[in-house]
DODO-751460 format. One line per 10 residues: number of its first residue (from 1); for each residue z negated, y, x negated of N, C-alpha, C. Coordinates in steps of 0.001 Angstrom, whole numbers. Atoms other than C-alpha are relative to their C-alpha. Example, Ala and Ser with C-alpha at 12.3 -4.5 7.8 and 13.67 -1.06 7.14 Angstrom:
DODO-751460
1) 0 -1190 -890 -7800 -4500 -12300 0 1200 -900 | 60 -1190 820 -7140 -1060 -13670 -730 1090 770 .
//
This chain:
DODO-751460
1) 0 -1189 -845 0 0 0 0 1248 -886 | -52 -1248 748 894 3475 -1312 -1230 836 342 | 1212 -793 -186 -2223 5560 -1805 358 1359 579 | -170 -1336 -563 -2432 8667 369 -901 950 -779 | 846 -883 821 -3610 11436 -1982 -647 1124 784 | 468 -1156 -758 -4301 13939 809 -1326 -276 695 | 1243 35 -753 -7806 14563 2098 298 511 1407 | -232 -427 -1381 -7811 14833 5886 -802 1261 282 | 649 -1280 -273 -8561 18488 6643 722 693 1157 | -611 -760 -1086 -7930 20858 9522 80 1491 -296 .
11) 7 -1425 302 -8589 24241 7906 272 333 -1457 | -336 -188 1413 -7713 23743 4219 1370 -614 -232 | -1342 508 256 -4098 23374 3128 68 -765 -1315 | -458 656 1234 -2842 20838 618 -1147 -506 -877 | 1156 527 733 -6197 19284 -366 325 -1428 -410 | -389 1339 430 -5360 16290 -2506 -506 -333 -1403 | 343 578 1293 -6219 14077 -5459 1294 -85 -798 | -1233 108 780 -3650 14505 -8213 -123 -1006 -1145 | 48 1154 885 -4788 11452 -10143 928 -1084 520 | -784 1143 -445 -3122 8071 -9838 1338 -165 -681 .
21) -1315 94 639 -12 8824 -11895 -63 -848 -1262 | -90 834 1196 1067 6360 -14589 343 861 -1210 | -273 -726 1239 1079 7618 -18164 1054 -741 -818 | -1074 577 797 3697 6974 -20804 -374 -1245 -751 | 414 1193 745 1618 4349 -22588 -520 -1106 912 | 389 1055 -932 979 2298 -19440 -1351 178 633 | 1261 -274 -662 -2344 3822 -18475 238 641 1355 | -120 -665 -1296 -3080 5524 -15181 -1111 1040 109 | 990 -1055 -181 -4816 8809 -14440 -983 -428 1087 | 1029 438 -933 -8103 8050 -12719 40 838 1279 .
31) 94 -711 -1267 -8487 8964 -9080 -1459 378 271 | 1342 -412 -395 -11461 10731 -7515 -628 1041 -890 | 571 -969 935 -11944 13204 -10373 750 1326 -21 | -849 -1180 126 -9062 15690 -10213 556 372 1378 | -393 -431 -1339 -8663 17548 -6926 655 1375 -67 | -675 -1285 -107 -6492 20488 -5907 127 360 1474 | -121 -406 -1397 -6147 22564 -2740 375 1467 90 | -53 -1419 -304 -5494 25888 -1107 -1412 520 214 | 1307 -617 -181 -8311 28287 -303 -736 -586 1207 | 878 638 -988 -11222 27382 1993 -540 990 1024 .
41) 526 -1053 -873 -11612 30548 4049 -131 -466 1445 | 60 490 -1373 -10947 28686 7308 -362 -1478 66 | 434 1395 -4 -12444 25344 6363 -874 -282 1224 | 837 395 -1136 -13906 23552 9375 -1286 -630 -510 | 1240 681 387 -17387 22076 9360 300 -1405 -492 | -368 1356 421 -15784 18635 9119 654 20 -1379 | -604 -125 1326 -13714 19801 6134 -1076 126 -1077 | 1061 -216 979 -16881 20917 4357 -770 -1286 -256 | 673 1294 163 -18559 17570 4984 853 -920 -864 | -896 861 778 -15502 15748 3613 46 435 -1462 .
51) -25 -505 1365 -15431 17993 557 -1300 -331 -731 | 1293 297 625 -19153 17506 -130 -97 -1451 -440 | 71 1428 313 -18595 13745 -191 767 -365 -1267 | -856 303 1149 -16212 14019 -3168 -729 84 -1339 | 734 -113 1257 -18880 14749 -5772 553 1060 -933 | -585 -1059 818 -17168 17911 -6980 -1112 841 -622 | 1025 -750 714 -19280 19598 -9638 501 1358 -482 | -569 -1243 501 -16875 22358 -10723 1197 387 855 | -1146 -549 -724 -14498 24549 -8722 618 1090 -869 | -728 -1021 744 -11859 26556 -10586 845 762 1004 .
61) -663 -840 -992 -10737 29389 -8312 961 932 -743 | -1010 -758 723 -7472 30844 -9618 355 1316 684 | -266 -1263 -681 -7471 33719 -7140 -687 1153 -744 | 618 -1188 565 -8250 37256 -8254 -1106 536 900 | 1140 -553 -729 -11165 39376 -7092 366 462 1408 | -348 -516 -1327 -9347 41063 -4221 340 -1127 966 | -280 1160 -852 -8080 37718 -2886 -1295 -651 463 | 1272 635 -348 -11591 36305 -2991 -783 844 990 | 711 -882 -930 -13011 39352 -1218 611 -56 1398 | -667 52 -1309 -10404 39185 1557 -150 -1356 662 .
71) 18 1373 -520 -10681 35421 1933 -1136 -801 -631 | 1126 727 604 -14193 34221 1009 -17 -1456 451 | 10 1425 -321 -14411 30448 841 -1263 -372 775 | 1156 554 -711 -16657 28727 3357 -595 -1128 -836 | 709 1065 698 -19277 26457 1818 -1081 -550 913 | 1092 598 -763 -21746 24034 3351 -1335 334 -655 | 1331 -209 576 -25477 24325 2831 -247 -940 -1168 | 201 982 1068 -25208 21277 580 849 280 -1240 | -904 -288 1122 -22560 22796 -1703 -794 476 -1208 | 737 -401 1197 -23906 23007 -5252 862 -31 -1260 .
81) -895 -39 1162 -20832 23042 -7490 2 1392 -615 | -191 -1280 665 -20344 25793 -10050 1433 463 222 | -1321 -576 -248 -17413 28105 -9275 370 902 -1173 | -512 -813 1097 -15396 29533 -12164 1153 836 532 | -1027 -896 -515 -13273 32568 -11313 217 1140 -985 | -380 -1079 912 -11556 35456 -13071 -615 1318 444 | 610 -1285 -279 -13284 38816 -13302 1092 1069 -40 | -1129 -915 -69 -10311 40882 -12197 1087 -620 858 | -1113 514 -798 -6893 40233 -10678 819 -995 -804 | -847 985 669 -4848 37164 -11520 1466 197 336 .
91) -1374 -320 -383 -1723 38432 -9751 -56 1195 939 | -16 -1163 -885 -639 41474 -7788 -211 -406 1448 | 215 573 -1328 -643 39310 -4670 239 -1484 -120 | -324 1421 58 -580 35588 -3899 1511 -175 -102 | -1435 90 251 2846 34387 -5086 869 -21 1249 | -829 97 -1195 4152 33512 -1635 -81 1255 862 | 114 -1257 -738 3025 36950 -357 750 1135 -717 | -662 -1006 826 5055 38780 -3040 1384 270 586 | -1213 -176 -796 7704 40041 -623 285 1479 231 | -302 -1356 -448 9473 43159 555 966 -88 1172 .
101) -799 -59 -1220 11870 44216 3281 1182 -965 -2 | -1142 910 60 14635 41908 2068 -396 -1471 118 | 452 1385 44 12487 38770 2222 250 -780 1282 | -337 760 -1201 13702 37854 5686 1178 -932 -239 | -1077 931 322 16607 36097 3996 -516 -1047 -978 | 492 1106 827 16073 32719 2373 259 235 -1479 | -312 -135 1422 17842 33548 -870 -856 1060 -659 | 837 -1020 617 15865 36715 -1442 -1425 -518 -174 | 1332 584 133 12603 34893 -746 -43 -971 -1171 | -98 930 1131 13705 32202 -3203 -16 759 -1323 .
111) -25 -788 1233 14455 34838 -5841 -1368 604 -299 | 1348 -532 211 11012 36361 -5328 -914 -1078 -575 | 822 1085 531 9402 32975 -5947 390 -328 -1440 | -430 241 1377 11505 32421 -9060 -548 1075 -936 | 571 -1080 813 10310 35808 -10318 -1473 -265 -296 | 1411 342 210 6711 34637 -9859 -131 -999 -1144 | 77 1028 1040 7340 31591 -12041 516 513 -1345 | -447 -630 1237 9117 33768 -14596 -1141 781 -646 | 1097 -827 524 6083 36056 -14948 -1227 -818 -394 | 1275 699 148 3325 33448 -14779 -318 -435 -1435 .
121) 354 442 1364 3624 32062 -18363 -495 1113 -910 | 397 -1127 838 3013 35569 -19751 -1169 783 599 | 1078 -692 -693 228 36569 -17367 -1321 -286 -712 | 1226 250 775 -2934 37034 -19495 -1125 -602 842 | 1065 539 -852 -5233 36313 -16547 202 -1484 256 | -253 1417 -255 -3528 33004 -15794 -176 -824 -1272 | 226 700 1265 -3527 32036 -19454 -1497 -221 -209 | 1451 126 126 -7272 32717 -19526 -553 -1057 939 | 544 944 -974 -7919 30721 -16352 457 -1421 -261 | -440 1349 352 -5795 27753 -17395 -828 -523 -1180 .
131) 839 415 1122 -7736 27688 -20675 -1409 -340 443 | 1346 285 -513 -11050 27852 -18807 -15 -1312 775 | -101 1269 -732 -9894 24997 -16592 -83 -1177 -968 | 37 1104 967 -9249 22775 -19608 -1371 -121 -660 | 1335 84 600 -12580 23690 -21172 -995 -619 969 | 884 599 -1004 -14320 22793 -17914 226 -1509 79 | -292 1435 -42 -12549 19423 -17801 -566 -709 -1230 | 475 585 1254 -13579 18818 -21404 -1518 -47 -76 | 1434 -164 240 -17205 19935 -21156 -885 -388 1171 | 846 151 -1179 -18417 19399 -17590 156 -1389 612 .
141) 7 1324 -614 -19348 16179 -15820 433 84 1466 | -316 91 -1407 -18241 15027 -12390 1422 403 325 | -1330 -359 -466 -15166 15728 -10312 170 1516 15 | -312 -1424 -50 -13437 19101 -10267 1050 260 1069 | -1014 -457 -946 -11313 21089 -7830 584 1298 -519 | -683 -1234 348 -8725 23685 -8790 752 471 1242 | -709 -505 -1171 -7376 25964 -6079 363 1463 -187 | -349 -1417 -73 -5727 29302 -5374 96 350 1482 | -143 -363 -1413 -4563 30853 -2079 652 -1149 765 | -767 1034 -700 -1962 28272 -1053 -121 -1364 -642 .
151) 136 1279 673 -2681 25557 -3614 1320 -605 -416 | -1315 563 308 941 25246 -4661 668 602 -1234 | -685 -664 1110 2055 27771 -7318 -893 38 -1233 | 948 -16 1112 -786 28685 -9677 -688 -1360 -132 | 649 1312 21 -2550 25459 -8712 981 -1085 -391 | -1010 995 358 682 23480 -9000 261 -40 -1485 | -188 -51 1446 1181 24655 -12569 -1232 -560 -715 | 1225 516 622 -2470 23923 -13420 -25 -1533 24 | -4 1456 -108 -2157 20341 -12155 1055 -601 -916 | -1043 487 882 1121 19874 -14018 -460 5 -1447 .
161) 478 -86 1377 -497 21035 -17270 -972 -1130 -315 | 960 1082 222 -3335 18544 -16889 729 -1332 -138 | -732 1266 71 -946 15675 -16210 785 -111 -1303 | -720 26 1274 1137 16636 -19239 -933 -389 -1136 | 952 300 1070 -1909 16573 -21503 -450 -1453 63 | 450 1386 -152 -2907 13187 -20091 1105 -1015 -248 | -1078 915 370 484 11713 -20982 927 -402 1121 | -906 273 -1114 2277 11754 -17630 1334 684 -290 | -1283 -571 384 6004 12295 -18098 456 1100 955 | -437 -1192 -724 7941 15286 -16818 507 -336 1400 .
171) -479 373 -1333 9573 13436 -13918 -1165 -146 976 | 1172 196 -865 6170 12479 -12547 -761 1313 185 | 588 -1334 -181 4820 15977 -13193 728 744 1115 | -780 -645 -1049 7637 17266 -11023 -279 -641 1351 | 292 680 -1265 6920 14628 -8381 -1336 460 571 | 1292 -521 -468 3307 15794 -8206 152 1423 521 | -242 -1379 -432 4464 19406 -7964 651 33 1386 | -740 3 -1263 6867 18596 -5112 -764 -666 1138 | 794 658 -1043 4291 16503 -3248 -618 1017 954 | 471 -1067 -883 3055 19823 -1856 816 59 1289 .
181) -858 -76 -1181 6024 19701 516 -289 -1094 1017 | 390 1072 -922 4558 16532 2066 -1372 248 618 | 1344 -273 -528 1196 18139 2830 39 79 1526 | -14 2 -1469 324 17532 6502 -606 1247 631 | 741 -1176 -487 -1362 20941 6795 786 1293 -156 | -788 -1211 180 1538 23363 6446 -339 1054 1059 | 341 -955 -1064 517 24938 9770 -1186 866 -398 | 1159 -775 459 -2751 26036 8123 474 1156 -882 | -509 -1044 886 -906 27922 5382 869 995 764 | -850 -884 -793 1620 29299 7841 -855 1001 783 .
191) 865 -870 -794 -1174 30679 10001 -702 1033 -864 | 699 -917 895 -2924 32258 7013 937 1000 -667 | -929 -793 801 244 33734 5494 1023 786 806 | -1180 -594 -633 3144 34422 7814 -330 1237 838 | 274 -1224 -775 1479 36879 10247 -193 1236 -869 | 209 -1138 884 384 39109 7367 1287 474 -645 | -1289 -366 586 3807 39004 5732 838 747 1031 | -823 -624 -1043 5533 39831 9020 -544 1370 395 | 581 -1310 -303 3100 42673 9670 409 1017 -1055 | -412 -896 1074 3905 44170 6280 1479 360 105 .
201) -1439 -229 -108 7633 43770 6884 381 759 1258 | -349 -568 -1284 7563 44926 10475 1102 -751 693 | -1034 842 -603 9864 42067 11417 -347 -1470 -202 | 228 1436 119 10011 38285 11781 713 -545 -1237 | -654 746 1063 10750 36033 8827 873 -1094 609 | -782 1147 -444 13593 33592 9317 -592 -1266 -617 | 648 1244 406 12648 29943 8897 329 -384 -1438 | -347 307 1385 14542 29528 5630 -854 772 -977 | 860 -808 868 12566 32372 4094 -1429 -512 18 | 1354 544 -105 9296 30924 5399 -155 -1211 -922 .
211) 125 1215 799 9974 27591 3722 187 275 -1491 | -139 -366 1411 11130 29219 476 -1306 561 -547 | 1257 -609 412 7811 31087 369 -1170 -969 49 | 1171 857 -215 5426 28407 1637 128 -1379 -625 | -195 1278 662 6964 25341 7 222 189 -1489 | -355 -61 1420 7911 24509 -3576 1355 -673 -195 | -1317 549 318 11247 23658 -5160 40 -366 -1475 | -134 405 1396 12274 21914 -8355 281 1200 -900 | -393 -1119 852 13805 25128 -9651 -1165 930 -315 | 1151 -853 289 10439 26914 -9433 -697 -483 -1278 .
221) 679 530 1186 8713 24614 -11921 933 -33 -1198 | -956 -21 1108 11875 24320 -14001 79 1384 -623 | 0 -1354 541 11858 28094 -14349 -1237 221 -866 | 1225 -158 785 8233 27988 -15552 146 -704 -1342 | -211 735 1254 9059 25313 -18139 946 761 -933 | -980 -707 812 12089 27276 -19337 -597 1249 -635 | 605 -1215 525 10106 30479 -19729 -1020 -309 -1093 | 975 398 1019 7333 28710 -21663 714 -379 -1290 | -715 436 1199 9825 27121 -24030 669 1175 -699 | -605 -1189 593 11584 30457 -24553 -1049 858 -702 .
231) 1028 -900 523 8354 32391 -25131 -816 -623 -1131 | 961 622 911 6256 29846 -27045 584 -1134 -839 | -630 1061 780 8692 27255 -28406 -44 -1352 675 | 147 1270 -708 7345 24293 -26464 -1251 66 860 | 1191 60 -845 4817 23379 -23812 -1224 -360 -826 | 1143 386 840 2602 21723 -26428 -470 1162 -864 | 397 -1176 785 2672 24874 -28559 -770 982 864 | 715 -863 -936 1591 26888 -25504 -1402 -529 252 | 1299 611 -263 -1229 24455 -24775 -941 146 -1190 | 835 -45 1200 -2505 24392 -28345 -306 1438 -394 .
241) 175 -1331 539 -1957 27986 -29359 -596 1012 959 | 430 -1017 -959 -2847 29781 -26115 -1043 -498 1006 | 1003 537 -923 -4949 27447 -23950 -1119 -734 -725 | 1054 648 773 -6989 25862 -26748 -28 -1510 109 | -33 1462 -145 -5892 22289 -26030 565 -596 -1286 | -436 595 1259 -5775 20886 -29546 -23 -1529 113 | -110 1460 -53 -5341 17226 -30445 -1342 -651 297 | 1324 580 -243 -9080 16559 -30428 -360 92 1480 | 285 -123 -1425 -9471 17940 -26901 893 -941 806 | -920 892 -715 -6393 16028 -25748 -521 -1438 -18 .
251) 508 1373 110 -7886 12778 -27024 -1243 -192 867 | 1195 114 -842 -11197 13472 -25287 370 -49 1479 | -400 -22 -1397 -9476 14273 -21999 657 -1321 405 | -634 1290 -290 -7359 11121 -22184 -1060 -1090 136 | 1062 1012 -57 -10455 9039 -22885 -781 91 1294 | 795 -182 -1222 -12192 10506 -19870 790 -254 1278 | -726 -22 -1269 -9420 10712 -17303 1088 -1058 146 | -1045 1027 -82 -7041 7835 -18114 -637 -1375 -149 | 518 1368 54 -7838 4176 -17434 1077 -943 -518 .
//
């Protein structure tokens, strides 16, 4: 039976375990330790109970201060994980909200998303947070959760980076990235995003634009990879030189997260 990586939620989008992938040397990334999701501002009581049962000890919140203030995450009384977040802004707006009057067309919305992935490798705040994520995985016990607003762009890159370090090949990294499009909770993200976008535009978004903004595409991650290789030479050089993931840390992470 194929494992369903998605946690059943009604108010959190794209909550899933991104373990389970096979590595190049025949190992497999452990499940139950590496979680990812969108924000929790509208988490239901049942969602909070389900999240508490996961044993999450560290939450890495990739949103900036203004995003967190506008959309404070709901937590249960039992929640006792440490939350790591950036002291400032990580982006001018959530990537899928980075729109203007032309975003009612699918191609323009697609170009806006490609621009997000072009900028992200050079964003000092994201570089800092990706590095903090790896240090948390290296130093802290228990399961972790990484999330942003939608759990697909900043979070998608974060999950891809972890899988790369653990030895998962690029095809499977892309498959994990695209799995977002199978999330059964797209209505949650649509409800949290589309009304605000349409209010800013003063018009309705066409469906193609909605899906370009709320989903992910191969070309988005391919653009990120291309920009990293252009700017830093290789993904491994970026990880070592800018995120602090040297060979010793890589070996420790593999020992912990790969069976």
